[in-house]
C-alpha positions as CSV (number, residue, x, y, z in Angstrom):
1,M,0.0,0.0,0.0
2,I,1.3,3.5,-0.9
3,P,1.8,5.8,2.1
4,L,-0.4,8.9,2.1
5,R,2.6,11.3,2.0
6,Q,4.0,9.6,-1.1
7,L,0.5,9.7,-2.7
8,I,0.2,13.4,-2.1
9,K,3.5,14.1,-3.7
10,T,2.5,12.3,-6.9
11,V,-0.6,14.5,-7.4
12,P,0.6,18.0,-8.5
13,A,-2.5,19.8,-7.4
14,L,-2.0,18.5,-3.8
15,C,1.7,19.5,-3.8
16,R,1.0,23.2,-4.2
17,G,0.5,25.3,-1.1
18,L,-3.1,25.4,0.0
19,K,-2.9,28.9,1.4
20,T,-5.0,31.1,-0.8
21,S,-5.9,34.0,1.5
22,T,-3.7,36.5,3.3
23,V,-4.1,39.2,5.9
24,R,-4.0,42.6,4.4
25,H,-3.0,45.9,5.9
26,G,-6.3,46.6,7.6
27,G,-6.4,43.2,9.2
28,G,-9.2,41.8,7.1
29,W,-8.9,38.6,5.1
30,V,-8.8,38.7,1.3
31,Y,-9.2,35.7,-0.9
32,R,-6.1,35.5,-3.1
33,T,-5.6,39.1,-4.2
34,A,-8.0,42.0,-4.3
35,P,-8.4,43.5,-7.8
36,E,-7.4,47.1,-8.4
37,A,-10.1,49.7,-8.4
38,P,-10.9,50.8,-12.0
39,Q,-10.1,54.3,-13.1
40,K,-12.9,56.9,-13.0
41,I,-12.8,57.3,-16.8
42,T,-13.2,53.5,-17.3
43,V,-16.3,53.6,-15.0
44,M,-17.7,56.5,-16.9
45,K,-17.2,54.8,-20.3
46,A,-18.9,51.7,-19.0
47,E,-21.8,53.6,-17.7
48,L,-22.2,55.5,-21.0
49,L,-22.0,52.3,-23.0
50,G,-24.6,50.6,-20.8
51,A,-26.9,53.7,-21.0
52,F,-26.6,53.7,-24.8
53,M,-27.3,49.9,-25.0
54,W,-30.5,50.2,-22.9
55,W,-31.6,53.2,-24.9
56,W,-31.1,51.2,-28.1
57,I,-33.1,48.2,-26.9
58,I,-36.0,50.2,-25.4
59,Y,-36.2,52.6,-28.4
60,H,-36.4,49.7,-30.9
61,L,-38.9,47.8,-28.8
62,I,-41.2,50.8,-28.7
63,T,-40.7,51.8,-32.4
64,E,-40.5,48.2,-33.9
65,P,-42.6,45.8,-31.8
66,E,-42.7,43.4,-34.7
67,H,-39.4,42.0,-33.4
68,L,-41.3,40.4,-30.5
69,T,-44.8,40.0,-31.9
70,G,-43.9,39.0,-35.5
71,E,-44.5,40.9,-38.6
72,F,-47.7,39.2,-39.8
73,P,-51.2,40.0,-38.5
74,Y,-52.6,37.5,-36.1
75,P,-55.2,35.3,-37.9
76,D,-58.9,35.4,-36.9
77,V,-59.5,32.0,-35.2
78,S,-63.3,32.2,-35.7
79,K,-62.8,31.7,-39.5
80,W,-60.9,28.5,-39.1
81,T,-62.7,25.3,-40.3
82,D,-63.0,22.1,-38.3
83,A,-60.6,20.4,-40.8
84,E,-57.9,23.1,-40.2
85,L,-58.3,22.6,-36.4
86,G,-58.2,18.8,-36.7
87,I,-61.7,18.3,-35.4
88,P,-63.4,15.2,-36.9
89,P,-66.8,15.7,-38.6
90,D,-69.9,15.1,-36.6
91,H,-71.6,11.7,-37.2
92,E,-75.3,11.6,-36.6
93,D,-76.4,8.0,-36.3
């Protein structure tokens, strides 16, 4: 039987250090490393791009509802025949 210590050394993922969090300057724990805060200009660009995207979607939903409802008129179901609906003919015996 293989000793557990030797088995752990044969599996690369288990050989690496398992420590993934560290204490930061403020004393709070952070998983791996905290990402850097984005620049203000990057946040502004993202907000403008998101606002433009939602304007584009809402504007086109209001002005062109056919994208959701289809571009053909809905048929009048009262004019459908029994054969079109798959209803067998009545048999009077």
